[in-house]
mmCIF file as gemmi writes it, N, C-alpha and C atoms, coordinates in Angstrom:
data_model
loop_
_atom_site.group_PDB
_atom_site.id
_atom_site.type_symbol
_atom_site.label_atom_id
_atom_site.label_alt_id
_atom_site.label_comp_id
_atom_site.label_asym_id
_atom_site.label_entity_id
_atom_site.label_seq_id
_atom_site.pdbx_PDB_ins_code
_atom_site.Cartn_x
_atom_site.Cartn_y
_atom_site.Cartn_z
_atom_site.occupancy
_atom_site.B_iso_or_equiv
_atom_site.pdbx_formal_charge
_atom_site.auth_seq_id
_atom_site.auth_asym_id
_atom_site.pdbx_PDB_model_num
ATOM 1 N N . MET Axp A 1 ? -2.928 -14.979 51.078 1 0 ? 1 A 1
ATOM 2 C CA . MET Axp A 1 ? -3.754 -15.473 49.914 1 0 ? 1 A 1
ATOM 3 C C . MET Axp A 1 ? -4.191 -14.33 49.122 1 0 ? 1 A 1
ATOM 4 N N . ARG Axp A 2 ? -4.596 -13.198 49.764 1 0 ? 2 A 1
ATOM 5 C CA . ARG Axp A 2 ? -5.083 -11.951 48.954 1 0 ? 2 A 1
ATOM 6 C C . ARG Axp A 2 ? -3.868 -11.387 48.086 1 0 ? 2 A 1
ATOM 7 N N . SER Axp A 3 ? -2.622 -11.437 48.612 1 0 ? 3 A 1
ATOM 8 C CA . SER Axp A 3 ? -1.591 -10.791 47.88 1 0 ? 3 A 1
ATOM 9 C C . SER Axp A 3 ? -1.33 -11.681 46.705 1 0 ? 3 A 1
ATOM 10 N N . ILE Axp A 4 ? -1.436 -12.963 46.712 1 0 ? 4 A 1
ATOM 11 C CA . ILE Axp A 4 ? -1.243 -13.81 45.576 1 0 ? 4 A 1
ATOM 12 C C . ILE Axp A 4 ? -2.313 -13.545 44.539 1 0 ? 4 A 1
ATOM 13 N N . LEU Axp A 5 ? -3.559 -13.417 44.922 1 0 ? 5 A 1
ATOM 14 C CA . LEU Axp A 5 ? -4.63 -13.153 44 1 0 ? 5 A 1
ATOM 15 C C . LEU Axp A 5 ? -4.396 -11.811 43.31 1 0 ? 5 A 1
ATOM 16 N N . TRP Axp A 6 ? -3.962 -10.802 44.107 1 0 ? 6 A 1
ATOM 17 C CA . TRP Axp A 6 ? -3.711 -9.391 43.656 1 0 ? 6 A 1
ATOM 18 C C . TRP Axp A 6 ? -2.63 -9.523 42.586 1 0 ? 6 A 1
ATOM 19 N N . ILE Axp A 7 ? -1.585 -10.217 42.774 1 0 ? 7 A 1
ATOM 20 C CA . ILE Axp A 7 ? -0.423 -10.35 41.863 1 0 ? 7 A 1
ATOM 21 C C . ILE Axp A 7 ? -0.999 -11.03 40.561 1 0 ? 7 A 1
ATOM 22 N N . VAL Axp A 8 ? -1.788 -12.099 40.662 1 0 ? 8 A 1
ATOM 23 C CA . VAL Axp A 8 ? -2.311 -12.813 39.536 1 0 ? 8 A 1
ATOM 24 C C . VAL Axp A 8 ? -3.141 -11.904 38.762 1 0 ? 8 A 1
ATOM 25 N N . ALA Axp A 9 ? -3.987 -11.048 39.356 1 0 ? 9 A 1
ATOM 26 C CA . ALA Axp A 9 ? -4.886 -10.158 38.692 1 0 ? 9 A 1
ATOM 27 C C . ALA Axp A 9 ? -4.163 -9.077 38.01 1 0 ? 9 A 1
ATOM 28 N N . ALA Axp A 10 ? -3.071 -8.525 38.704 1 0 ? 10 A 1
ATOM 29 C CA . ALA Axp A 10 ? -2.22 -7.55 38.092 1 0 ? 10 A 1
ATOM 30 C C . ALA Axp A 10 ? -1.475 -8.057 36.89 1 0 ? 10 A 1
ATOM 31 N N . GLY Axp A 11 ? -1.079 -9.229 36.973 1 0 ? 11 A 1
ATOM 32 C CA . GLY Axp A 11 ? -0.413 -9.881 35.835 1 0 ? 11 A 1
ATOM 33 C C . GLY Axp A 11 ? -1.384 -10.031 34.58 1 0 ? 11 A 1
ATOM 34 N N . ARG Axp A 12 ? -2.471 -10.346 34.837 1 0 ? 12 A 1
ATOM 35 C CA . ARG Axp A 12 ? -3.539 -10.521 33.759 1 0 ? 12 A 1
ATOM 36 C C . ARG Axp A 12 ? -3.817 -9.099 33.172 1 0 ? 12 A 1
ATOM 37 N N . GLN Axp A 13 ? -3.908 -8.096 33.968 1 0 ? 13 A 1
ATOM 38 C CA . GLN Axp A 13 ? -4.165 -6.694 33.441 1 0 ? 13 A 1
ATOM 39 C C . GLN Axp A 13 ? -3.049 -6.266 32.605 1 0 ? 13 A 1
ATOM 40 N N . SER Axp A 14 ? -1.802 -6.575 33.005 1 0 ? 14 A 1
ATOM 41 C CA . SER Axp A 14 ? -0.607 -6.11 32.254 1 0 ? 14 A 1
ATOM 42 C C . SER Axp A 14 ? -0.52 -6.785 30.924 1 0 ? 14 A 1
ATOM 43 N N . ARG Axp A 15 ? -1.006 -8.145 30.902 1 0 ? 15 A 1
ATOM 44 C CA . ARG Axp A 15 ? -0.959 -8.774 29.662 1 0 ? 15 A 1
ATOM 45 C C . ARG Axp A 15 ? -1.991 -8.354 28.731 1 0 ? 15 A 1
ATOM 46 N N . LYS Axp A 16 ? -3.117 -8.009 29.219 1 0 ? 16 A 1
ATOM 47 C CA . LYS Axp A 16 ? -4.269 -7.454 28.428 1 0 ? 16 A 1
ATOM 48 C C . LYS Axp A 16 ? -3.799 -6.148 27.9 1 0 ? 16 A 1
ATOM 49 N N . GLY Axp A 17 ? -3.174 -5.332 28.639 1 0 ? 17 A 1
ATOM 50 C CA . GLY Axp A 17 ? -2.639 -4.093 28.156 1 0 ? 17 A 1
ATOM 51 C C . GLY Axp A 17 ? -1.638 -4.279 26.988 1 0 ? 17 A 1
ATOM 52 N N . ALA Axp A 18 ? -0.809 -5.255 27.18 1 0 ? 18 A 1
ATOM 53 C CA . ALA Axp A 18 ? 0.215 -5.628 26.133 1 0 ? 18 A 1
ATOM 54 C C . ALA Axp A 18 ? -0.493 -6.123 24.91 1 0 ? 18 A 1
ATOM 55 N N . VAL Axp A 19 ? -1.489 -6.905 25.074 1 0 ? 19 A 1
ATOM 56 C CA . VAL Axp A 19 ? -2.12 -7.379 23.858 1 0 ? 19 A 1
ATOM 57 C C . VAL Axp A 19 ? -2.963 -6.269 23.232 1 0 ? 19 A 1
ATOM 58 N N . THR Axp A 20 ? -3.482 -5.341 23.945 1 0 ? 20 A 1
ATOM 59 C CA . THR Axp A 20 ? -4.202 -4.248 23.373 1 0 ? 20 A 1
ATOM 60 C C . THR Axp A 20 ? -3.22 -3.299 22.59 1 0 ? 20 A 1
ATOM 61 N N . ASP Axp A 21 ? -2.026 -3.151 23.202 1 0 ? 21 A 1
ATOM 62 C CA . ASP Axp A 21 ? -1.065 -2.331 22.525 1 0 ? 21 A 1
ATOM 63 C C . ASP Axp A 21 ? -0.632 -2.984 21.11 1 0 ? 21 A 1
ATOM 64 N N . MET Axp A 22 ? -0.459 -4.209 21.159 1 0 ? 22 A 1
ATOM 65 C CA . MET Axp A 22 ? -0.009 -4.958 19.967 1 0 ? 22 A 1
ATOM 66 C C . MET Axp A 22 ? -1.119 -4.861 18.862 1 0 ? 22 A 1
ATOM 67 N N . GLU Axp A 23 ? -2.462 -5.021 19.342 1 0 ? 23 A 1
ATOM 68 C CA . GLU Axp A 23 ? -3.513 -4.907 18.389 1 0 ? 23 A 1
ATOM 69 C C . GLU Axp A 23 ? -3.572 -3.558 17.918 1 0 ? 23 A 1
ATOM 70 N N . GLU Axp A 24 ? -3.303 -2.488 18.622 1 0 ? 24 A 1
ATOM 71 C CA . GLU Axp A 24 ? -3.38 -1.156 18.161 1 0 ? 24 A 1
ATOM 72 C C . GLU Axp A 24 ? -2.183 -0.95 17.111 1 0 ? 24 A 1
ATOM 73 N N . LYS Axp A 25 ? -0.981 -1.363 17.442 1 0 ? 25 A 1
ATOM 74 C CA . LYS Axp A 25 ? 0.156 -1.301 16.535 1 0 ? 25 A 1
ATOM 75 C C . LYS Axp A 25 ? -0.13 -1.991 15.145 1 0 ? 25 A 1
ATOM 76 N N . THR Axp A 26 ? -0.69 -3.147 15.296 1 0 ? 26 A 1
ATOM 77 C CA . THR Axp A 26 ? -1.061 -3.994 14.183 1 0 ? 26 A 1
ATOM 78 C C . THR Axp A 26 ? -2.033 -3.221 13.254 1 0 ? 26 A 1
ATOM 79 N N . TYR Axp A 27 ? -3.093 -2.656 13.887 1 0 ? 27 A 1
ATOM 80 C CA . TYR Axp A 27 ? -4.12 -1.88 13.208 1 0 ? 27 A 1
ATOM 81 C C . TYR Axp A 27 ? -3.547 -0.67 12.533 1 0 ? 27 A 1
ATOM 82 N N . LYS Axp A 28 ? -2.622 0.048 13.177 1 0 ? 28 A 1
ATOM 83 C CA . LYS Axp A 28 ? -2.137 1.24 12.556 1 0 ? 28 A 1
ATOM 84 C C . LYS Axp A 28 ? -1.142 0.835 11.505 1 0 ? 28 A 1
ATOM 85 N N . ILE Axp A 29 ? -0.333 -0.227 11.566 1 0 ? 29 A 1
ATOM 86 C CA . ILE Axp A 29 ? 0.518 -0.642 10.555 1 0 ? 29 A 1
ATOM 87 C C . ILE Axp A 29 ? -0.194 -1.132 9.319 1 0 ? 29 A 1
ATOM 88 N N . MET Axp A 30 ? -1.344 -1.834 9.527 1 0 ? 30 A 1
ATOM 89 C CA . MET Axp A 30 ? -2.126 -2.289 8.388 1 0 ? 30 A 1
ATOM 90 C C . MET Axp A 30 ? -2.832 -1.112 7.691 1 0 ? 30 A 1
ATOM 91 N N . GLY Axp A 31 ? -3.212 -0.093 8.479 1 0 ? 31 A 1
ATOM 92 C CA . GLY Axp A 31 ? -3.803 1.074 7.854 1 0 ? 31 A 1
ATOM 93 C C . GLY Axp A 31 ? -2.791 1.841 6.964 1 0 ? 31 A 1
ATOM 94 N N . GLY Axp A 32 ? -1.486 1.932 7.528 1 0 ? 32 A 1
ATOM 95 C CA . GLY Axp A 32 ? -0.537 2.707 6.713 1 0 ? 32 A 1
ATOM 96 C C . GLY Axp A 32 ? -0.189 1.872 5.519 1 0 ? 32 A 1
ATOM 97 N N . ALA Axp A 33 ? -0.056 0.582 5.598 1 0 ? 33 A 1
ATOM 98 C CA . ALA Axp A 33 ? 0.282 -0.283 4.502 1 0 ? 33 A 1
ATOM 99 C C . ALA Axp A 33 ? -0.799 -0.186 3.388 1 0 ? 33 A 1
ATOM 100 N N . GLY Axp A 34 ? -2.144 -0.281 3.891 1 0 ? 34 A 1
ATOM 101 C CA . GLY Axp A 34 ? -3.182 -0.117 2.917 1 0 ? 34 A 1
ATOM 102 C C . GLY Axp A 34 ? -3.197 1.237 2.157 1 0 ? 34 A 1
ATOM 103 N N . ALA Axp A 35 ? -2.965 2.246 2.848 1 0 ? 35 A 1
ATOM 104 C CA . ALA Axp A 35 ? -2.907 3.658 2.232 1 0 ? 35 A 1
ATOM 105 C C . ALA Axp A 35 ? -1.66 3.66 1.258 1 0 ? 35 A 1
ATOM 106 N N . LEU Axp A 36 ? -0.605 3.097 1.613 1 0 ? 36 A 1
ATOM 107 C CA . LEU Axp A 36 ? 0.601 3.159 0.761 1 0 ? 36 A 1
ATOM 108 C C . LEU Axp A 36 ? 0.284 2.261 -0.519 1 0 ? 36 A 1
ATOM 109 N N . ASN Axp A 37 ? -0.413 1.156 -0.368 1 0 ? 37 A 1
ATOM 110 C CA . ASN Axp A 37 ? -0.651 0.356 -1.51 1 0 ? 37 A 1
ATOM 111 C C . ASN Axp A 37 ? -1.615 1.102 -2.477 1 0 ? 37 A 1
ATOM 112 N N . ILE Axp A 38 ? -2.553 1.719 -1.935 1 0 ? 38 A 1
ATOM 113 C CA . ILE Axp A 38 ? -3.569 2.512 -2.799 1 0 ? 38 A 1
ATOM 114 C C . ILE Axp A 38 ? -2.86 3.613 -3.545 1 0 ? 38 A 1
ATOM 115 N N . ALA Axp A 39 ? -2.062 4.387 -2.871 1 0 ? 39 A 1
ATOM 116 C CA . ALA Axp A 39 ? -1.341 5.495 -3.425 1 0 ? 39 A 1
ATOM 117 C C . ALA Axp A 39 ? -0.406 4.95 -4.553 1 0 ? 39 A 1
ATOM 118 N N . PHE Axp A 40 ? 0.423 3.85 -4.284 1 0 ? 40 A 1
ATOM 119 C CA . PHE Axp A 40 ? 1.309 3.257 -5.191 1 0 ? 40 A 1
ATOM 120 C C . PHE Axp A 40 ? 0.583 2.828 -6.436 1 0 ? 40 A 1
ATOM 121 N N . GLY Axp A 41 ? -0.672 2.168 -6.227 1 0 ? 41 A 1
ATOM 122 C CA . GLY Axp A 41 ? -1.385 1.691 -7.294 1 0 ? 41 A 1
ATOM 123 C C . GLY Axp A 41 ? -1.925 2.76 -8.272 1 0 ? 41 A 1
ATOM 124 N N . VAL Axp A 42 ? -2.309 3.842 -7.631 1 0 ? 42 A 1
ATOM 125 C CA . VAL Axp A 42 ? -2.747 4.941 -8.416 1 0 ? 42 A 1
ATOM 126 C C . VAL Axp A 42 ? -1.664 5.509 -9.273 1 0 ? 42 A 1
ATOM 127 N N . VAL Axp A 43 ? -0.467 5.681 -8.666 1 0 ? 43 A 1
ATOM 128 C CA . VAL Axp A 43 ? 0.754 6.13 -9.448 1 0 ? 43 A 1
ATOM 129 C C . VAL Axp A 43 ? 1.018 5.191 -10.608 1 0 ? 43 A 1
ATOM 130 N N . ILE Axp A 44 ? 1.07 3.994 -10.31 1 0 ? 44 A 1
ATOM 131 C CA . ILE Axp A 44 ? 1.398 2.981 -11.288 1 0 ? 44 A 1
ATOM 132 C C . ILE Axp A 44 ? 0.361 3.012 -12.466 1 0 ? 44 A 1
ATOM 133 N N . MET Axp A 45 ? -0.9 3.176 -12.092 1 0 ? 45 A 1
ATOM 134 C CA . MET Axp A 45 ? -2.014 3.248 -13.245 1 0 ? 45 A 1
ATOM 135 C C . MET Axp A 45 ? -1.81 4.477 -14.069 1 0 ? 45 A 1
ATOM 136 N N . VAL Axp A 46 ? -1.462 5.671 -13.362 1 0 ? 46 A 1
ATOM 137 C CA . VAL Axp A 46 ? -1.285 6.866 -14.124 1 0 ? 46 A 1
ATOM 138 C C . VAL Axp A 46 ? -0.015 6.727 -15.085 1 0 ? 46 A 1
ATOM 139 N N . VAL Axp A 47 ? 0.992 6.226 -14.529 1 0 ? 47 A 1
ATOM 140 C CA . VAL Axp A 47 ? 2.262 6.059 -15.384 1 0 ? 47 A 1
ATOM 141 C C . VAL Axp A 47 ? 1.967 5.013 -16.47 1 0 ? 47 A 1
ATOM 142 N N . GLY Axp A 48 ? 1.219 3.964 -16.215 1 0 ? 48 A 1
ATOM 143 C CA . GLY Axp A 48 ? 0.903 3.011 -17.224 1 0 ? 48 A 1
ATOM 144 C C . GLY Axp A 48 ? -0.004 3.544 -18.309 1 0 ? 48 A 1
ATOM 145 N N . ILE Axp A 49 ? -0.953 4.256 -17.915 1 0 ? 49 A 1
ATOM 146 C CA . ILE Axp A 49 ? -1.93 4.881 -18.859 1 0 ? 49 A 1
ATOM 147 C C . ILE Axp A 49 ? -1.105 5.889 -19.774 1 0 ? 49 A 1
ATOM 148 N N . ALA Axp A 50 ? -0.334 6.75 -19.093 1 0 ? 50 A 1
ATOM 149 C CA . ALA Axp A 50 ? 0.317 7.728 -19.829 1 0 ? 50 A 1
ATOM 150 C C . ALA Axp A 50 ? 1.377 7.083 -20.796 1 0 ? 50 A 1
ATOM 151 N N . GLY Axp A 51 ? 1.962 6.122 -20.392 1 0 ? 51 A 1
ATOM 152 C CA . GLY Axp A 51 ? 2.996 5.376 -21.319 1 0 ? 51 A 1
ATOM 153 C C . GLY Axp A 51 ? 2.245 4.709 -22.485 1 0 ? 51 A 1
ATOM 154 N N . GLY Axp A 52 ? 1.147 4.145 -22.179 1 0 ? 52 A 1
ATOM 155 C CA . GLY Axp A 52 ? 0.276 3.601 -23.29 1 0 ? 52 A 1
ATOM 156 C C . GLY Axp A 52 ? -0.11 4.539 -24.269 1 0 ? 52 A 1
ATOM 157 N N . VAL Axp A 53 ? -0.562 5.681 -23.845 1 0 ? 53 A 1
ATOM 158 C CA . VAL Axp A 53 ? -1.026 6.828 -24.726 1 0 ? 53 A 1
ATOM 159 C C . VAL Axp A 53 ? 0.085 7.279 -25.549 1 0 ? 53 A 1
ATOM 160 N N . LEU Axp A 54 ? 1.242 7.452 -24.958 1 0 ? 54 A 1
ATOM 161 C CA . LEU Axp A 54 ? 2.487 7.877 -25.678 1 0 ? 54 A 1
ATOM 162 C C . LEU Axp A 54 ? 2.845 6.822 -26.711 1 0 ? 54 A 1
ATOM 163 N N . LEU Axp A 55 ? 2.813 5.612 -26.415 1 0 ? 55 A 1
ATOM 164 C CA . LEU Axp A 55 ? 3.163 4.497 -27.378 1 0 ? 55 A 1
ATOM 165 C C . LEU Axp A 55 ? 2.155 4.528 -28.623 1 0 ? 55 A 1
ATOM 166 N N . VAL Axp A 56 ? 0.845 4.697 -28.426 1 0 ? 56 A 1
ATOM 167 C CA . VAL Axp A 56 ? -0.133 4.741 -29.376 1 0 ? 56 A 1
ATOM 168 C C . VAL Axp A 56 ? 0.184 5.974 -30.272 1 0 ? 56 A 1
ATOM 169 N N . ILE Axp A 57 ? 0.388 6.998 -29.734 1 0 ? 57 A 1
ATOM 170 C CA . ILE Axp A 57 ? 0.552 8.277 -30.556 1 0 ? 57 A 1
ATOM 171 C C . ILE Axp A 57 ? 1.849 8.08 -31.323 1 0 ? 57 A 1
ATOM 172 N N . SER Axp A 58 ? 2.942 7.619 -30.708 1 0 ? 58 A 1
ATOM 173 C CA . SER Axp A 58 ? 4.222 7.579 -31.521 1 0 ? 58 A 1
ATOM 174 C C . SER Axp A 58 ? 3.974 6.428 -32.67 1 0 ? 58 A 1
ATOM 175 N N . GLY Axp A 59 ? 3.206 5.409 -32.314 1 0 ? 59 A 1
ATOM 176 C CA . GLY Axp A 59 ? 2.987 4.348 -33.392 1 0 ? 59 A 1
ATOM 177 C C . GLY Axp A 59 ? 2.157 4.778 -34.623 1 0 ? 59 A 1
ATOM 178 N N . ALA Axp A 60 ? 1.126 5.748 -34.238 1 0 ? 60 A 1
ATOM 179 C CA . ALA Axp A 60 ? 0.311 6.326 -35.264 1 0 ? 60 A 1
ATOM 180 C C . ALA Axp A 60 ? 1.136 7.305 -36.113 1 0 ? 60 A 1
ATOM 181 N N . LYS Axp A 61 ? 2.138 8.045 -35.422 1 0 ? 61 A 1
ATOM 182 C CA . LYS Axp A 61 ? 2.938 8.938 -36.233 1 0 ? 61 A 1
ATOM 183 C C . LYS Axp A 61 ? 3.854 8.085 -37.202 1 0 ? 61 A 1
ATOM 184 N N . LEU Axp A 62 ? 4.429 7.062 -36.642 1 0 ? 62 A 1
ATOM 185 C CA . LEU Axp A 62 ? 5.296 6.233 -37.536 1 0 ? 62 A 1
ATOM 186 C C . LEU Axp A 62 ? 4.573 5.627 -38.686 1 0 ? 62 A 1
ATOM 187 N N . LEU Axp A 63 ? 3.335 5.161 -38.435 1 0 ? 63 A 1
ATOM 188 C CA . LEU Axp A 63 ? 2.568 4.525 -39.578 1 0 ? 63 A 1
ATOM 189 C C . LEU Axp A 63 ? 2.21 5.728 -40.498 1 0 ? 63 A 1
ATOM 190 N N . ALA Axp A 64 ? 1.778 6.871 -40.057 1 0 ? 64 A 1
ATOM 191 C CA . ALA Axp A 64 ? 1.496 7.956 -40.936 1 0 ? 64 A 1
ATOM 192 C C . ALA Axp A 64 ? 2.625 8.376 -41.707 1 0 ? 64 A 1
ATOM 193 N N . GLY Axp A 65 ? 3.868 8.433 -41.223 1 0 ? 65 A 1
ATOM 194 C CA . GLY Axp A 65 ? 5.068 8.942 -41.813 1 0 ? 65 A 1
ATOM 195 C C . GLY Axp A 65 ? 5.738 8 -42.742 1 0 ? 65 A 1
ATOM 196 N N . ARG Axp A 66 ? 5.309 6.751 -42.844 1 0 ? 66 A 1
ATOM 197 C CA . ARG Axp A 66 ? 6.037 5.73 -43.573 1 0 ? 66 A 1
ATOM 198 C C . ARG Axp A 66 ? 5.733 6.004 -45.12 1 0 ? 66 A 1
ATOM 199 N N . ASN Axp A 67 ? 4.677 6.674 -45.404 1 0 ? 67 A 1
ATOM 200 C CA . ASN Axp A 67 ? 4.452 7.021 -46.845 1 0 ? 67 A 1
ATOM 201 C C . ASN Axp A 67 ? 5.396 8.086 -47.301 1 0 ? 67 A 1
ATOM 202 N N . LYS Axp A 68 ? 5.994 8.805 -46.461 1 0 ? 68 A 1
ATOM 203 C CA . LYS Axp A 68 ? 6.946 9.831 -46.861 1 0 ? 68 A 1
ATOM 204 C C . LYS Axp A 68 ? 8.408 9.516 -47.066 1 0 ? 68 A 1
ATOM 205 N N . ILE Axp A 69 ? 8.645 8.196 -46.862 1 0 ? 69 A 1
ATOM 206 C CA . ILE Axp A 69 ? 9.971 7.729 -47.045 1 0 ? 69 A 1
ATOM 207 C C . ILE Axp A 69 ? 10.269 7.459 -48.499 1 0 ? 69 A 1
ATOM 208 N N . LEU Axp A 70 ? 11.419 7.962 -48.916 1 0 ? 70 A 1
ATOM 209 C CA . LEU Axp A 70 ? 11.859 7.754 -50.335 1 0 ? 70 A 1
ATOM 210 C C . LEU Axp A 70 ? 13.149 6.878 -50.245 1 0 ? 70 A 1
ATOM 211 N N . PHE Axp A 71 ? 13.131 5.785 -51.116 1 0 ? 71 A 1
ATOM 212 C CA . PHE Axp A 71 ? 14.344 4.976 -51.219 1 0 ? 71 A 1
ATOM 213 C C . PHE Axp A 71 ? 15.044 5.193 -52.56 1 0 ? 71 A 1
């Protein structure tokens, strides 16, 4: 009877360890994905802002230079 209880208890411990390992893996994966999303978001914002600034500057130059066109 004791050996059966010991096997059942050992099985529960191994399952708890497996669950803990999966939780740790999930926690690490979520942390990495979150950090990647933040980094990617910052890059996209910088590229978007830089692109917008360049478009505004080039549009202003075109509007300013249209008076110099001779037909």
